[in-house]
Structures are given as C-alpha cells and as structure tokens.
N, C-alpha and C positions, 0 to 999 in steps of 0.2 A: 444422535448426530443430526446436526443443524442442516437444513436445507432452506437455499436460499434461492432467487431466479434470477438466472443469468440470459444476455443476449445470444442468440447464437443465429449465425447468417443461416439463408435457407439452402439445403442441399444444391440447388440447381444455380444459386446464383442472383434467381428472380425473385421477387414477391415479397412479402411481408418479413419482418424479420418475427421469429418467435422467441419466446422466453422458454429455457429449459434449466430445470432445478440444478443448483450448485449444491454440491453434495460434500460436506465435510468431512471426509475422510482421515483427513489429519492424524498426525501421531497424538497416542496419547499414553506410549510407553516405549521403552528400547532406546536407545543410545540418540544423543542429540544430531539433530540436522547439520551436513557441512554445506555451507554458504561460500560462495566464492565472490570475494570483493576487489574491485579494480580499483585501487587508492593510490594516492601520492602524489606529491606534486601539488598541484590547484584542484584535484579531484579526489573527494572523500565520499563516504556513504551516511546514510540515512535510513534509521529505523522507526518506523512510526507504530507504536503499540497502541493500541484499541480494545474496546471489550468487545465480549464475544457475539453483541448484536451486530457487531459489523462485520464477520464473516462473508467473505465473497463479495463485499462492496469494493469498488474501487476508488482509493483518494489520489486527488490531484495535488500536483504542486508546481507551483509558478515562481519565475524570479519578480521580487518586488517590483511593482510598476509594468509589468508584461498583462494582458488580458489573460483571464483562465483559459481561452481556448488555445493558448499558448502553454500547455501544460505536458509535463510528465505524468505517467500512474501508476499505478501498482495495487495489486489483489491484496486485500487482507486476507491472511490463511493462519491457519493454526500452525504454530511450528515447534518442534521440541528442544527446548534448553536444555541445560544440564538439569537434571532431576526434576523437570515439570515441564508442560505446555505454555507457550503464551501465545497470544492473538496479535498478529502483527504484518505490516506491511514492509517491504524493504526495496529501498532504491540503492543497488551496488554501486553506483559510479554518477556521481554528482558534482558538477562544476561547483569549487566555493563560490559562497555569496550569501545574500538573504532570500528566504522563500516564502511565498505564502501557502499555507497548507488548507486545503479545501476538501471540507467533507463532502457528504450525499449530494448526487447531481441537483437536489431542489434546495440545499442547504448553502448558506454563506461559509466565510473562511472561519478555519479553526483557531488560525494565529499563524505566526512568523516561528520561522527556526533558521538558525546560521549555520551552514554547513562549512567546516573547514577543511581544506586538501590534506591528504594523510590521514584523517580522522572519524572516526563513525560518531554520527551526530545521532540524538533521540529525541523524540516528540512524544508527546501521550496525547490522543487524538479523544479519548473517552467513546462517546457514544457514537461519533464523528456525525455528531450535529452540534451548531455552537451554543 
C-alpha cells in the first residue's frame, strides 16, 4: 500500500496546514469502478494515466494561454478497469479545447491535450514530471 502526504486543513480552521498521509486503499481486485461522465455538446472528459509514483498527487489542467493559477485539478488514484488496475486522474466534465497538463507543483508542463466535446480524451503523464 502506497502512502503519500496530502495537505489537510487544521480542525479549528486556524493555524498551519498539516500533512496527513494519503493511503492508497484503491481497488486491487473485484469489478471495474463505475464513473459518471457529463459529456455531450461542447463538453468532453479527460483521463490522465500516470505511474504509481504519482498516486495522491494533483494534476493541473489549464486552457492554452491561461496562467497555471486558473486551473482545474484532479487527484491521481488507483482505479479498477476491466481485469486490471490503472493509475489515473479523471476530469469528468471539460469544455472542448486545447489544454496544458501540469505535473507536480514544483515542475513544468507535461504537454498539451485536446479535448473534444462528446468524447473521452486520454493523456499519458508518466512520472508526473516533465
């Protein structure tokens, strides 16, 4: 079981942020995960496949030309597909267009991906570092 740190807000709402371990208790057997995608018209979905070293990390997505601070993000998790596990982040509802995929906070862009309305696009992030 992989353990990574994820920031957690203090219980009181005041004080410093603390790191709590991310526990990868994701599926390793059983039926595939059920995911709900809200696609159609000019809305598509995006799956970002990554290495196991990315578990618990957030991957950012920004429209080309927008600053990284104006991003969508998702957590990379272990998910059960038909007959196997995959390490992936899912964006279930993304307006069609071309996007920059950003790796871990201290790294640069991993590349670009085009999302088409009514379709599921895929991107391979590897180790989440350029």
